[in-house]
N, C-alpha and C positions, 0 to 999 in steps of 0.2 A: 457791274460789267459782265457780259456773257462770254464764256470761253468755249462755247459749243463750236466744234470744228477747228479749234485752235489749241496750240500747245503753249501754256503760260511760260513766260521767260522768268527764271528765278532772279531774285535780286542779287547784284554782284557782291562778292565778299569784300568787305572793307577792312581797313586797318583796325577800326574799333572792334570788329568781330574777332580779330586775331588776338587782341590784347584785353578781351573782356573777362579774363580769368578762367574761361572754359577752354578756349583754344588759345594757347600762348605760343610765342616764338620759341620759348624754352622747350615746350612739349614737342614742337615740330622738329627741333634739332636733337631731341633726346634719342639715344641709341636704341631705346626700346620701341620706337616707332619704325618698324622695318617690315619688309615683305620677304619672308623666308624663301618664297618661290623664286625670287630674283637673285638669291645668293648662290653662288657657284657651289655645286656639290651637295645641295641640301634639298629636302622635300618637306613640305609642311605636314602632309598627311602620310601615314604609313612609312615614316622615315626609319622605323625600327625594323631591321631585317629579321630579327628573331621573332618567332611566333610563340605566344604564351610566356613571354619573359617575366610576367608577374606571377606565374605559377597558379593562376586562378582556375584553370580548366584541368579537371582530373576525371575524364570519362571512364578510365579503366578501374578507378578506385582511389582511395586516399591513403592506403597503407599496403606495403609490399614487403613481406618478410622472406627470409631465406635467399636474399639476393647475393650473388657472388659465387665463389667456389667453382669458377669456370662458366658461370651463367652470363647471359646478355639479354636484356629485355627493356621494352618501353615501360615507363612508369607514369608520371604526370605527363600530360599531353605534350608531344614534340620533344621530350627529354628522355634519353635512354641511358641505362646503366650498361657498361661494357667491361669485359675483362679479356685481355689478349695475352698470348704467350703461355708459359707454363702455368698450370692451375695452382693457385695458392689456397690456403685453408680459410682465409678471411671470409666472413659472412656479415651481411648488413640488413637492416630494415630501412626502407625508404618510405617517407610519409609526406603528405601535403600538410605542412605545419602552419599554425597560426602565429608562430614566433616571427616577428618582422621588425625591421628598423622603425623606431618611433618617429611619428610625425612626417613620414615620407609618402603616405597614401597607400601603402601596400597592405593587403589583407592575408596573403598566403606566401609561403616560402617552400623550397625544396629541401628536405632534411635527410641527411645520410647518417645513420646511427650504427656504429660497429657493434655487432652482437657476438661475434666469434673472432678473437684476435689472431694475428699472425705476425710475430716479431721478426721472422726471417723470410724476407721477400726474395723469390727467385730472380736472378739477373734479367730474365726475359719477360717478367711479368709486368703488366701495366693495367691499372684499373681507373676508370674515369666516368664522368657524366658528360654526355654530349648531345648535340642537336645538329640537324642537317638541313640544308637549304637547296631548293631547286635552282638550276641554272637560269631559267627564264625570269626569275625574280632578281637576278643580279646584273642584268645587262646594262643598267644605267651606270654601273660602276666603271664601265668602259675598260675592263681589264683586257690585257693583250694589245693595248694601243698606247700611244704616247700621252694620252689624256687620262690615264687610269687614276681613279679617285683614291685618296687616302681614306682610311676608316678608323673609327674609334670604338672600342669595346668597353662598356662600363657595366658594373654589377655591384650589388651589395653582398657581402660575405661575412660569415661568422663561424668561429670554431673555438673549442677549448684548446686546440692544438695549434700553437703559434709556429711560425717558421715560413719557409719558402715553398711555394707550390708552383707547378707548371701549368700553362694553358697554351693551347695551340690552335691556329687556323690551318686547315689543310685544303688545298685546291685538289679536289678528288677526280679531276679529268684524267685523260690518258697520260699526260705528263704531270705526274703527281708532285706537288710542291708543298713545302712546309714553312710556316711562319711561327716560330716558338718564342715564348716569353715567359717571365715569371712574375708573380706578385707575392707580397709578404703579408701575412696576418701578424700584426704587431702586438695586439692585446687580446688576451684570452677572453672568450665569451662576450665579445663586443662587436657590434655591427660596424663594418668599415666599408666605405665605397672605394672600389678600385677602378682605375681608368688606364687603358692600354691603347697606344696608338700604332697604326699599321700603315706603311707606305703602300701605294698602289703598285700592282704588278704590271709592268708594261710589256712583258714578254709572253705571258700565258693568260688566255681568257677563259670564260666559262661557256660551255655549250648552251645554246638557246633552246633548252628543252626542259622536260619535267623530271630529269634525272638528278641524282645526288651529286651536286657540284661543289658545295662548300661544307666542311665539317668544322664545328667548334667544339673543343674538348678541354674539360677541366680535369687535371690529373690529381688523384688522391693517394695513389700508391704507385710507385715506379721503381723497378729494379735497376741495378747499375748499368744494364745494357740499354736502358732508356734515358739515363741521366748523365752519362759520362762524356757526352759530346758538348757541343756549343750551341747557343741559341742561333736560329736561322731567320734571315729576312728573305722570305720566298726563295729558300734554297731547296735542295733535294730532300726528300722525305727519308733521311737517314735515321734509323731507329734510335741511335744513341743521342740524337738531337731533339727527340720529341718532347721530353720533359727535362731537358738540360738545365741543371742548376737546382732541381727540386731536392729538398732535404727532408720533407715531411713524409712519414708513413702513417696515414690515418688508421691503419689496421693494427697498430702496435698495442692497443689497449681497448677494452670494451667500454671505457669511459669516453672514448672519442666520438665527437659529433661534428658535422659540417653542414652549414646552411647556405643557401644562395637564393636571391630574388632580384628583381629589377634588372634583368639581363637585357642589355640594349647594344646592338651593333648597327652603326650608322655611317654614312658617308660624311667626310669632313675631317677636321683636325681638332675639334673641340667637342667634348661630350655635352649633349643637351639634356634637359630634364627628361625623365622617363616618360615615354608616350603611352599613357593609359588609353585603352580602347574600351568601348562599351562591351559588356559581357556577351551580348548576342553576336557582336562582330567577331570577338575573340573566339567564341565557340564555333562559329561557321568556318573560320580559318582552320581550326583544328579538325573539323569534320571532313575536310578535304583528304585527310590522311587516316582518320579513324572515326567510324560512325556507328553509334548505337541506335539501332532501329526500334527495338522493343526489349523490355525485360519483364519480370514476373507481373502478370495481370494486365499487361498492355497488349493492344491490338497489333497484329502483324499485318493483316490485310484481308483480302478476299481470296478464298481458295475455290477454284473451279475445276470440275472434272470434264476434260474435253473428250474423254471416252471412258468406258468402264474401267475403273481401277487406275486411271492415269490422271493426275491432277497437277496443278501449278498455282503458285502465288506470286504475283508480280509486285516487286518493291521498287519504288522510285526514291532515290536518295535525296536528302534535303538540299545538298549542294553537290556540284560535280566533283567527283573524287579524282585524285591525281592520276590513277590508272584504274582499269577494271580490277576491283578489289577481290581479295579472298574472303570466303564466307566462314564466319566463326559462329558456331552454335553448340548448344549443349544437348546431347541426345541421351536421355535416360527415361526411366519408366514414367509415363504420363506427364512429360514436361510441357506438352502442348495440348491445346483443346480447340475443336472446331464445332461450331453450331450449324447444323445442316439438316435438311429434310425433317424438321420438327424434332430433332434430338440433339444431344450433346455427346460428342465422342472425344475421348482422350487418346493421344497417341504419343509415341516416344520421341520422334524427331524427324529430320528431313534427310533425304537421300542424296541431295546434291544441288548444284546450281546450273542454270542454263542461260545462254544468251547474255552473259555478263558484259556490261560496259561501265564506263565511269559514271553513267547517269541512272542505270536501272539494272535489275537482275530478276530472273525467274528462279524460284526455289521449289523443288518437288519433294513430296513426302512419301509417295508410294502407298498412301492410305487408300483402302478399298472404297469404292463408291460408284454410283451410277452416272454415266455420261450425261452432261447437260446440267447437273446440279451445281449450285454454288453454296458457299457457307462462309461465315466469319471465323477467321482463325486468330488465335491469340496465344501468348505465353501463359503457361500454367506452372505451378510450383516453381521450379528453378530454371525454367526455360529462358534463354536469351538469344537474340539475333543481333549480330554485330558484323562489321565489315572493315577490313584492314587494307589500306593502300599506302602504308608507310614507306619512307625512303630506306 
């Protein structure tokens, strides 16, 4: 029979089809046969609010020594070490570790290793690992309305230092609010999964923009001025409540270590399995905030002289960055090289950036040359070209 110009009608589903052992009524009724998109407060894709929660992306490097003693800096992508209040003497090394919970699918973790101890913590000192989220990525939570979604934070953690640690969510908008809780490491040197639930805030929303709207902070050291209050459920960000209930001082011995991975924050009341993303997708999400364009030996772009002694190189970012980024580069003797006019010329660095946007930037070197000429420019020796648009 010819079906040209016709749409064949499929055979109807019969009871024998349903009970043939492949499709059974039991399977149809099974709770595993669901459509997460139809479930209130859930998203099937990108349900994890945290970026790089599996600690797999480390554009800045895999080891950072001398952290602490008043310092604050990003380490693994989207995760920042911070210290506030009076400066204490504790110093740490932070690394991208391969120590992970067995059988969970993780390959990397975030490790904090105390290298200089401080047994006497100032009352106003607090040290923590944190990450920040743009407000425009949080609108579906419906905060500030009667329909505000609950959230669940889950993560794997390990330390030789057992006891109670503080963790907080901070609404960082103009009316700053705090939701503080604690978790307990029960067994030394053992991976444990922690799950914390948060009720939605019906009174305060998040601005629908690219600003720093939500902070998640894991406290490792906290003085009495940060621990003497009480846990808050979207209450005022009183300093005594930030790490209320914390008993651990991770800085009291150089034997102390703390690991975390599998960080997931999602809408709902139950923690789901960690949402693993393809490496390239995870990397692109991180590059919105920090982008490495070129390192030693890699091509930067085309340098052109639009008049004698005045040149520019245009760089288009791989992804649109959060804001027009700052230009990070290393200027030192012969860090860069240009191939032009039949010759190779080494130069020390770039003089600045022009016409910067979240999508592209022009960088100038001030290298002498004849107007109209072009050349290929690349990193030489220790030259690097990076861009920072972090929250």
